[in-house]
Each structure stands twice: as C-alpha cells, then as structure tokens.
C-alpha positions as CSV (number, residue, x, y, z in Angstrom):
1,M,13.5,-43.6,13.7
2,L,11.4,-41.0,15.1
3,A,8.1,-41.5,16.7
4,M,5.5,-38.3,15.3
5,D,2.7,-36.8,16.5
6,S,0.0,-36.4,14.3
7,C,-1.7,-33.5,16.0
8,Q,1.3,-31.5,17.0
9,P,3.6,-31.1,14.4
10,S,7.3,-30.7,14.9
11,T,9.0,-27.3,15.3
12,Q,12.7,-28.5,14.9
13,G,14.5,-28.9,12.4
14,Q,14.7,-28.1,8.6
15,Y,11.6,-29.8,7.4
16,L,7.6,-28.5,6.2
17,V,5.3,-30.1,7.3
18,V,2.5,-31.3,4.8
19,T,-1.2,-32.0,5.3
20,T,-4.0,-32.1,4.2
21,E,-6.4,-31.4,6.5
22,P,-8.4,-28.3,5.9
23,L,-6.9,-24.8,7.4
24,T,-8.0,-24.3,10.6
25,Q,-9.8,-20.9,11.9
26,A,-6.5,-19.6,13.3
27,M,-4.6,-19.4,9.3
28,V,-7.6,-18.0,7.9
29,D,-7.5,-15.3,10.1
30,K,-3.7,-15.0,9.6
31,T,-4.1,-14.9,5.7
32,I,-6.8,-12.4,5.9
33,L,-4.4,-10.0,7.9
34,L,-1.7,-10.5,5.9
35,V,-4.1,-9.6,2.4
36,V,-5.4,-6.7,4.1
37,L,-2.0,-5.4,5.0
38,L,-1.0,-5.6,2.1
39,L,-3.5,-3.9,0.5
40,R,-3.0,-0.7,3.1
41,V,0.5,-0.7,2.3
42,T,0.0,-0.4,-1.0
43,L,-2.9,2.1,-1.1
44,F,-0.6,4.0,1.2
45,I,2.5,3.9,-1.0
46,T,0.4,4.7,-4.1
47,V,-1.2,8.0,-1.7
48,L,2.3,9.2,-1.1
49,V,3.6,8.8,-5.3
50,L,0.9,10.7,-5.8
51,F,1.4,13.4,-3.2
52,A,5.3,13.4,-4.4
53,L,4.2,14.1,-8.0
54,Q,1.6,16.5,-6.8
55,A,4.5,18.9,-5.4
56,Y,7.1,17.9,-8.1
57,E,4.7,20.0,-10.3
58,S,3.8,22.4,-7.8
59,Y,7.5,22.7,-7.9
60,K,7.7,23.3,-11.9
61,K,5.3,25.8,-11.8
62,K,6.5,28.0,-8.6
63,D,7.2,30.8,-11.4
64,Y,3.5,31.1,-11.6
65,T,3.1,34.2,-8.7
66,Q,0.0,35.3,-7.1
67,V,0.3,38.6,-9.3
68,D,0.2,36.7,-12.6
69,Y,-3.0,35.2,-11.4
70,L,-4.0,38.2,-11.2
71,I,-3.3,39.8,-14.7
72,N,-4.6,36.7,-16.2
73,G,-7.6,37.0,-13.9
74,M,-8.1,40.9,-15.6
75,Y,-8.0,39.2,-18.8
76,A,-10.3,36.6,-18.2
77,A,-12.8,39.6,-16.8
78,S,-12.7,41.8,-19.4
79,E,-13.5,38.9,-22.0
80,M,-10.6,40.2,-24.6
C-alpha cells in the first residue's frame, strides 16, 4: 500500500486527485488568464469574420466604378 502525503498530490499514474480544499491563488489566476484568453480569441475571430464579410461585399460590388459614383453625384446635386 502506498502512503500519500495529503499536502503533496502524486503526479504519477492516471488518477486525478480531488480535494475539498479551497482553490489556491495560483489556480484562480490561471483560471482568470484562461477566461481572458478565450474572450480575446473569440473577439479576434469575430473581427476577422467581420472583415472577411466586408471584403466579400466589396468584392461583389466591384463593378461600381468611380465614374458611376461621379454620375450618381451629379444627379443627386441637380435634385432631379
């Protein structure tokens, strides 16, 4: 039979040590860092998707040239 020290969990083997002790500050800090990392990655992916959608819309409207813009501006200025 193996003697286990209650303060030092064993890192050998395939077993998970479950404790009822409160989380240490290091574990809380790690959790906060992971949450912030996940939020930032999510925000980054969202921004990339928005830029990709904007680029796709711009690509679809590539037939709208600068001349078309000027002609439409002339009609708008004459208030027809």
